[in-house]
N, C-alpha and C positions, 0 to 999 in steps of 0.2 A: 713449526705454528702455523697453523692455515687462517687466514681472516673469512668470519663466517656471518651473513646478515643475519638481524633477526628481526621479528615481529612479534612484540607481547602486550598484555594489557596489565596495566595497574590496576592496586586498590581501587583507584577512584575510578575505575571504567573504559579511562583512555588509555588510548594505542601508544608504543612507543615502538621508536624504529632505531636501528642503528649497524655498528659492525661490532664485533669481538673478535681477538685473537685466542683461539684453541685449539691444541691436539686433534679432538672430533667436535662432532654436533651432540653428542651427550653434556659433555663439558661444559657447552655451551649451557642447552637447559636446565643444565643445572644449575650455575652460576647465576643465570636469570632466578631461576626460582629463591635465590640466596636472598634477590635482593628485596623477593616479596613481588616481583612480576608475574605473571603466568604467558608461558611459551605459544605461542598459535603456532611458530613457523621459523624456522635455522637451517640455512641452508648456503650453497656457497654461491647461488644467482639471488640478486635483488629480486624478489616480489614486485611486483608492482601495485603502485597505493590501490588501494579498493575502501570503501563502504560498506561495514560491517552493517547489513540492514537488508533483511531476510526478505522482503516485502519488495525487493527489486529482481528477485528472482523469476524467471520466468513462468509461465503457467504449466510447461512441459517440467522444467527441474524443481517444481514445488511436487506434482505430482512424483518423478524419479526418488525425491526427498523421504517422502512420505510413504512410498512404496518399498523403500530400504528399513525405515524406521520400522513401519509394521512389521517387517519378514524378521528382521531381526530380535526386534522384541519376543516372537514366538519361539523362537529356536533358543535364542537366550533363556527363557524362562520352560524350556522340554529339558535343560542338561544339555546343549552341544555348548560345544567350546566356541572360544572367539573364534581364534582361526576359521575351525570347520564354518562355523555358522556366516563369515563373511566369505567362503568360497562360495556356499549353496548358496547365498543371497546374488553372487555375484555370477552363477550358473543361471538364475531366477530372470535378471536384470535384461529388457528386453532392447534398450537402448544401446547401441554402437558406442557411443560418447560417455554413456555414463558408467557403463559395464569398466570402459579403461581408468576411469576413476577411482571405481570401486578394487580394480584390478594391483591400483597402486596402493592402494587404503592397504590391503593387505599386504601387498610385500611390504610396507614400511615397518607393518608392523611383527610381520615374520623378521624383521631387520634387529626387532628388539624395543621399539620406541611404543608407547601408549597408543592408544587408539584415538583419543583424545587429539593427539601431537600428528597421530596419522591425516584426521579427519581438517585440521588446521590448516592442512597443506593444500587444502579445494575450498579458499573461501567462498567461490563461485556457485559451491555450491552446498559447505556448510559452513553455516552462520557461526558470529561468536556466542549467541547466545546456546545454539546445538553443541559444540566446542566444550563450552564449560558447563555445560550439564552432563555430558560424559565423564569429562573429566574430575568433576563430581563424584558419579556413579561410581568410577574406580577407584576413587581413593575410600569411599565410603565401603566396596566391595557390594553395592547396590547397582550393579548396571544393565539388569534386565529390567525392574521397576524403575530407572531412569529412561529407558527405551521407552518403556510405555506411557509413559507420561508425557516424552516429546511427540509419541504415537498420536496423543490425545488431543497436545497442544497446538498440532499441525492439523490434524485432523476439523479441530474446532475452530480455527483461525482459518483457514482452507472454507469451510463452511459460511461463515459471516460471511467472508469475502464472495464465495459465490451468488449467495444472495442479495448483496450491494449491488452486484453486476448484473442478475437478472431481473432483477427491480425495477433497474435504469433503464431497459434497454426498449420494453415499450416504449416510456416516453418519449425517448431519441428518436426511436422509428415512428412514432405520430407525427412529432415535432417536423423529422425530415419529409414525410410524405405530404404535410399539410403543406409547407412550401415549398416540394417540389411543384404538387398540383397548381396552387396559385401560379409560380414563375412560369409552367405551362404555359395556364390559360393566358398571362398575362402576353407571351411571345408567342403565342403559335395559333391561337383562338381570335383575339378581341382583336390582331392586326385585318385578316379577313372580314370580320365586320366592318373596322373603320372604311375601308375599301366601299363596301356599298352606302357607309354615311356619307362620304363624300361625294357620290356620285350623285347622288339624292338632292344634294346641296340645300338640304334643308337649315334648321337652326339646333342643332344640337343641343339637348341637355345639360347644363352645368355637370352633375358627378358623370355625365356620361363623356364628355372633355378631360375631365380631371382622369378618369381610366385608359380615355386613348394616349393623352400625352403622357400617364406615365408609361404605356403598356411601349409608345416611340422611343424615350427614354432608356427605356430596358434593351431593348432593339440597339440603341446605337451605344449604351455604357457601359451595359452588363459584362463586358471584357475587362471595364476597367474600375468597375465594381470588386471584380473575382479576383484582381490583380492588387489590387489595395488588400483587400481581405486577406490573402496569401501572403503577404509581406508581416502586415496586423500578427499574425500566427506566426512566421516565421520569427518576428520582432520580440512577441510574447515570449515563444519559447529558448529563445537566446537569453534573455536577461532572466527569467525563472532559473535557468543552469549555473547562474550567480550566485553568491550568498545572497546578498542583501535581496537582490532577486527572488530567490527562493522562500525566503522569510517571510516578503511581502504580500506573495500572492499567496500565502500560504495563511493568514493573517490577514487577508481579506478574503479569503475562502470560509474562513471560521466567522464573518459577518456576515454572513450571507442568512437571508430567512429562510427559516426552515432547514437547509441544506447542512447549516452551518452549525447547528447544534445536532445536526447526524453526526458529523465527522467529531465534532467534540468528544458525543460519547461511545465512535466509532474507535478514536483514540486511548481512550479511557478504558476499552475493556481487551484492546491488545495490551497494554499496559499495563493492565491485572493480573492478565491471562500470564503474562510474561512474567509478571514478581512471581505469583502466586507456584509456578512451575520453581521460580530460580531458587525461591526462598526454603521453600518446602525442601530442597537438596543439600541446603546448609553453605551455600553461594550468599558471602558477605554483603552485605546488607548497600554498603555504598556499592562497590563491583554490581549486584544486582540493577541496581538505578540507571550506574552508566551502559550495561547490556542493553536494558529493558529500553532507553531510552533509542538507540542505535537503532533499534525494529520500526521506529514510529516512523509514519509518515510525513507528518504536521512538523517542520522546523520549529513551531512559535512553541508548540507543547513540550516537545524532546528539548530543546531547550533553556523553559523553565523549571526542568529538571537538575538542571546544574547546582539552582540553587537550593533543591531537595537536598541532593548531597551533601550542600557546604554542611546544611542545619544537620543530617544526618550525623557528618562530623562531629559539629560541637556539640552535639548528645542532644538535640533540639525533639529527637524523634523525628519520622517521618508524616505524620497526620500534620503537625501544626505547620510545616514550611511549605506542602505539599495545599494548605490550604493559602495561604500567603500566594501562592500564584498567580491564583487567578485565574488558573488556566485549566481547570478538572474544575464537574460536579462538584455545591457542597455535600452532597452524601456520601460523595467518595471520603472527605477528609473523614468526615464523622463516624463511618466504617472501619477506616485505620486507626480510628481513635480509642474504638475497641477492643480493635485486634491487639494495640501492644498493650492495654488495660487488663486481657484478658492473657496474656503470651501466644495467641496464636492467630499472629501477622499472616501466615501462608493461605487458611481457613478462610481470613476474612479478605483476602487479595482475592482468592478462588471463588469467593463468595458477588464481589466484587466484579469482578468479570461477566458473571452470571448477569449478573441486574443489568450492565450497561452493553452486554451483546443482547439482549429480550429490548433494552429500550434502543440499542440502537435499528432494531426489525420494526419497533412500533413506529422510531421517527421515519425511516425511508419509506412507511405504508402509508402514514399522512402522507406526507411527501407526494407522493404516485399520485393516494389518493385524491388530490389535491390539484394535483399539476394537471393529470391526463383531462377534469372536464374543460378544466382553464384552455388547453389547446385545443382541444375540441370548439371549444364555444367560440376564439378567437379565429380561428378556420374557418368554422360554419358562418359566422361577420363576416369574412374576408369576402369567401366567395359568393355567400351572400349580396352582396354589395355589388359585385363584379357581374354578377344575374340580374339585380333589381335595373343596374343602370344599362345593358343589354336592352331591356325590357322595356327601359323608356324611352330608348333612342328608335326600339322598332314600331312601337305606341304612336310614336312623332313622326316615323313614316309615312306609319297607314293613314293619319289623321290626315293628313298632307295628300295623300293619293286621293282620300274623298271628298 
């Protein structure tokens, strides 16, 4: 008998880990399924703990997974056998590291394991949602359809993420350029005029004096301010890595004007898209909620889903418990209520995802359309005040000379 380490998902969507003595890994997987657990990893070496959250994937990894999903969906729909399809996809993959992952997946599949179990051994690329979707596809004999749905899921989510990032780049650059311009004026331009004003021994106007004192402060203590900001950022990043810190930060972000509502809608869209994909493939509702919650970025909203799962277990449905959390838009609960009444919960989740993806784009657009002119106005006022202060002092010098 050999002791195997395992990682499996329970019916409530939570991850279970431990050891199990058995003759081989297949016996362990069989026993886990008998106990109502979905095996994700079974092996002789213990897997390091990880968070089953796809959004933590880097951009390069997300593109690799999307490419793999699209290519495999195409090949399976063309009637290519699974092992041959995996072999072709491996050959088409350009990234050596990801090619190594696919070669390992192919090796495990040829060894008699299911594709879901094989993908589950690489959680850094294939998260819980991905693995469970593939498992459902294998069980129903619709693996090609599942990969099409996963491809659409990954593509839609990537498009929304790209839209949010691209929309925020310009306001961020605008703010950075504006602050840099003010800093350069105060530390390089203003000091040159300060020497002229001091030599004239004139009565310097109050606005100009304030500007000169601010410039001297920046020249003398800018490094202290930079150090304080660096310490603050490091402290903040360290704190939000803790459970309490992350919960506080996510709660705070949801309360921000404009941007907080956009974040809430984006998380609602992400949750709905994941649920639509899972429910459509007959993944149990409680397990689907656990998996969908694991891929959310906001821990405040993800934590609220625990009470939703408990409500589903008690037979209350999903719409009522979802409304009670107060973390989702009101329309979401009404849409799901209609889905429960009509028996088309998967379609309603898909419609809900479309609505809030559009709402997220509209909220981001409103934020940027308001933020950009505000930044331009503030920077214009600051730079205008600097120029006006200099002009007042120059005019005073000319009056003294006359």
